[in-house]
Every structure is written in structure tokens, then in C-alpha cells.
N, C-alpha and C positions, 0 to 999 in steps of 0.2 A: 518398655519391652525388656523382658529379662534376658539374661545371657543364654538361657536354654532356648528361648524363642528365637533369638538371633542365630544361634548355632543351627537350630532346626530349619530356619528359613534359608540359611546358606546351603545346607545339605539338600533341601528341596530344589533350590535354584541350580546347584551343581548337577543334580539328577536330571532336571529338565534340560539343561544345556547338553549333557551327555546323550540323552535320548534324541534331542534335536540333531546333534552331530551324527549319531548313528543313522538316523533317518535320511539325512542329507547324503551320507556316504552310500547308503543303499540306493537312493535315487540316482546318484552319479553313476554307480555301477550299472544300474538298469538302463540308463541313457546311453552309456558306452556300449552295452550289449546291443541295444536297438540300432545304434549308429553302425556297429560292426555288421549287423544283419543287413542294413540298408546298403552299405558299401558292397557287401557280397552280392546282393541282388542286382545292384547297378552293374557290377563287373560281369555277372552272368548275362544280363541283358545286352551289354555292349558286345560280349563275345558272340552271342546269338545274332545280333544285328550285323556284325562284321561277317559272319558266316553267310548269312542270306544276301548281304551286299555283294560278296565275292561270287556267290552262285549266280546272282542276277547279272553281274558283269560278264561272267563266262557265257551265259545264255545270250547276252547282247552281242558279244563278239561272234558267236556261232550264227546268230541271225544275220548280222552284217555280212558274214562270209557267204551265207546262202543267198542273200539278196544280190550280192555281187555276181553270182552265177546265173541268176534269172534274168 
């Protein structure tokens, strides 16, 4: 193998490694964005759940008060 072939091969390998690193970085960023979206969705669902749970508890207290009158 000539010096030119070795130099060319090293350049191709470096280019492939750089492309792989860039793709991995893009994948990590995409996964982090997906995780952020999932966490936001989870937090919104928890807030909604807590709201309806509080509403249910208020209705339950009112029903118990009404049942006490009857």
C-alpha cells in the first residue's frame, strides 16, 4: 500500500468517524427533546389528575354532608 493510499484511508476513516459522531450527537439531542416532551406531558397529566382528584374529594365531602342531613 502506498503512502497516498494510507493517507487517503486515514482521511476516509476520520471522515466516517466524524459523520458517526455527528449522527450520534443528533440522536442524543433528539432523544433529549423526546424526553423533555414526555416529562412535560407527564407533569401536565399529573396536574390534571390532581385537579380532578381535588374536585372529587370536594364532591365527596358535600355528599357526606348531605347524607348526614337525610
